[in-house]
N, C-alpha and C positions, 0 to 999 in steps of 0.2 A: 484652582478658580472655579467657583460656582456660577451656575445661570441665574440671571436676575429676571426670567421671564415667568409668565404665568401659564398655569395649566387648569383644566376644569376636570372636575371629579365629581362622581356621583355618591351621595351619601347612602346609608343604609334606608333611609326614608324616601330614596328616589330623587331628592333635590339634588340640583347640580350647584357645585360651589367652585370659586375659584381660589387657587392657592398658589403659593410660589413653587416654581419648578425645582430650584437648587440642584439640579443635576451637575455632576462634576464634569467640567468642561477640559478638553485637551487644550494644550498651551496654544496650539496654532488652528483652534476650531473657528471656522466662519460663521456656523449656524449650530445651534443646540440640537442634538438628535432626538431629544425627547420632546421639547416644545416647539422647536423650529425657529425659536428667538435668534436674532442676529447678534453676534458679538460685537466688539468695538473694531474688529479686522478691517471692514470696509470703510470706517471713518477714521481709522488710524494707519497702521502700516501699509495697508493696501489701497489707501485713499489716493486718488490722483492729485487732489489739492494738497494734501500733506508731503507727498514725496516731491511735488514740484517745488514747494516753499522750501523744505529741508535741504534740496539738492542746490536751489539757488543760494541759499544762505552760506553753504559751503564753498559753492563754486565761484562766487563773486568775488571773493577775497584773493583768489589765484588766477583769475581768468586771464591776465596779461601773459601768463606762462604758456598759454595755449596759442598766442597769437601767430608765431611763426609757422606752426602746424596748420593754423587755419587758413592763412594765406596759400600754403602749399596745395592743400586739398580742394580748396575753393577753384583754383586755376587748372588742377590735373584731373578733378572729377566733376564737381558740381556745375562749374561753367560750361563744361562739354556736354553734359546732360542736358542744361537749358537750351544750349544753342541746338542740339540734335532735335529737341522738340519743337523749338520756335521755328526752325527752317528745314523741319523734316519734308514737307511737301515739295519744296523746290529742290531739295537735295535727291529725294526719290526720283524724281521726274528726270533729273540730270543723270542718275544711274539706271534709269528705266526699271525702277523696282516698285511694287505697290506701296502706297503710302503707309498704310498699317503695318506692313511687313517691315518697312524700313526702320518705323519708330521703335518697333519692339526689337529689332536686331541691335539698334543702336543702344537701347536700355539693356539688353541681355550683356553687351559687351563692357558698358560703361558703369552701370550700377555696382557690380561686384567690387569695382576700385573704391567706390564711396563706401562699401561696407567694411573693408579691410581693418578700420579703426575698432570694430567689434571684437577682433581677435586679439587686441593688446592684452597685456597681463591685467589680471583682476585688480580692481582699486583705482579706476581712472583719475579720481581726484589726487591720488598720492604719486601714481606713475604718469606724470604729465606726457602727453603726446609729443612725439619727436618724428622729424622726417626719416631718421635713420631706422627707427623701429618700425615705421611703415614699410620700408623695404624689406625688412627682415620677415615681415608678415605676409608679404606678397605671395608666399607658398600657399596661402589659404584661398587664393583666388578661385581655384577650381570649385571649391565648397559653395562659395558665395554664387559662383556662375550657376550651379545646380539649383540652388535656393531661388535665384532670380528667375531661373526657368520655370520653376514650379508656379512662381507668382504669375508670370505671363501666360502659362498654359491655363491656369485657372480664369484669369481675366479674358482670355480668348474664347474659352468654352462658354462663359457668360454671354459674351458678345454675339457668339452664334445662336445660342438658345433664346436670348431675349430680343433680338434685333432681327435675327434671320440673315445675319451677314454671310456672304458668299453662298447662300442657298437660294436666293432669288425668291424668297417668300416674305410676305409681310406677316407681322406679329401684333398682338394686341398692345396698344400703347402703355397699359399697365405693367407690362413686362419691363419697360424702361425704367420705372419706379423701382420694381423688384431688382433689377440689375444694380440700381445705385445702392439700395439696402445691401445687398450681398457684397457689393465692393467694399462699402464702409465698414460692414461686419468683418470681412477678411482682414482688412488693415488693422482693426482694433485687435482682434484675437491674435494676429501674427506679430504684433509689436515686439515681443521679445525673442522671435524666431532666429535672427542672425547670432544673437550672442548666445542663446541656448544651444545652437548647432555646434559652436566652437567649445563651450564650456563642458558640454556632455559628450562631445565627439560623436555625433549621431549624424546620420544622413538627412537630407532635405525633407524625404517623404515621412521619417519618423518625427521630424520637427512638427510638421503639420498635425499629426495625430496628437503629440504632446500639448501643443498649444490650443487645440481646440479643447481638450479635456481640462486643462489648467484654467481656462477662461470661463469656466461654467458659471462662476459667481462673480468674477472680476471683469466681465466683458465691458460693463458699462464704464467702470473706472479707467480701463485701458482706452476707450473710447475717448473719454474726456481728456486723458492724458495726451493723445494723438492729436485733439484739437489745440491743446495748449501749446505743443510742439509746433504744429504749423502755424499758429498764430505768431508765435514769438519769432519764427524764422521770416514770416512775411514781413513783421515789423522791422526785423533786422535788415532785410533786403530794402525796404523802404527808406531807411536812413543812409541813402547813397551806397547801400551795400556794406558799409563799414560795420553795421550791427552784426553781421554775419560772422565776424571774427570771434564775437562772443556766443552767438545763438548756435552756431553749428557744433562746437565742441561741447556746449551745454546739452545739446540734443543726446549726444552719445552718453554723458554723464547721468541724465535723467532715466534714459533707457536702462542703463546697467543697474541703477539703483532699484528701479521697479523689479528688474529681473531677480534681483538678489532678494527682495521681499517675497517674491512669489516663490522662489525656490527654498526660502526659510520656512514657508507654509507647507513645504513638501507637496506642492501642486503638480509638478513635473513627475508624474508616476505613470 
C-alpha cells in the first residue's frame, strides 16, 4: 500500500514543487512516516462510528440470546451500583462513614462484578454470555478489583488537587474544568483496559501505561465510542429499563470489537 499524500520538494532552481509521496505504508499504519498524511485507519477499522455500526449489525440478529444473562447481571451488579450511588448519602450516615468514602468503597466492591464478562472467552458474538460462564470467571474478581482501585485512586487524586478536598483550601474555579477534562480523558483512553488486562494477562498498572500509549492517535475515536455507549444505555434505561437487556451486552460486544482492532494494529506495545 502506497501513501496518497503530497510532499513539497525543492528543484535545482530553488523552486518548491508539490509531488505525490507514494511512500510504502505498513499494513497497519495510521500516519505516513514521510509526509504525515493519515491513512484510512481512523475512518475505517479504528473509527468509532464504523465499529459501532458493524457491531450492531451483527449483534441485533442474536440479541435475544443474551436476555437471560442481561437480566442476571442487571440485578446482581448494575442495579446494586445504581442504588449505592443514589442512596449513598443516607447509607453513609447510617454507617457513620464519610459520604465520598462510602461511595468509593461501594464502587470498589461492586464494579468488579460488572467487569467479569470482559474475561469471557474471545468472540463475544459467538460465545454468548451465560450465567454459568459468569460464575466460572469469578476467579478474575481480584484483577478487576485492582483495576477499579486504580480508577478510584486516580479520580481521588484529581479531586484533591483540583478542589482542595480534605485539604481545607480553596482552589481556582478553572481547576474544576481541568478535572472534568482529565476525567473524560481517562475514561476514553482506558476504554479497553478491562479486556486488555485479561487478554494480555498483565497487572492493572501496566494496563494504564499500555492504554495511554495505544490511545495516542485513537483517543478521540475512543471518546466518541464512550459517548455512544453511554447514550445507548441511557436510552435503554429510559425504555422502562427493558432496553438494557439489549444495550448492556451490546456494550461489552462493542468494547471487545474495538479492542480487537486496536490489538490488530499492534498498538498495545
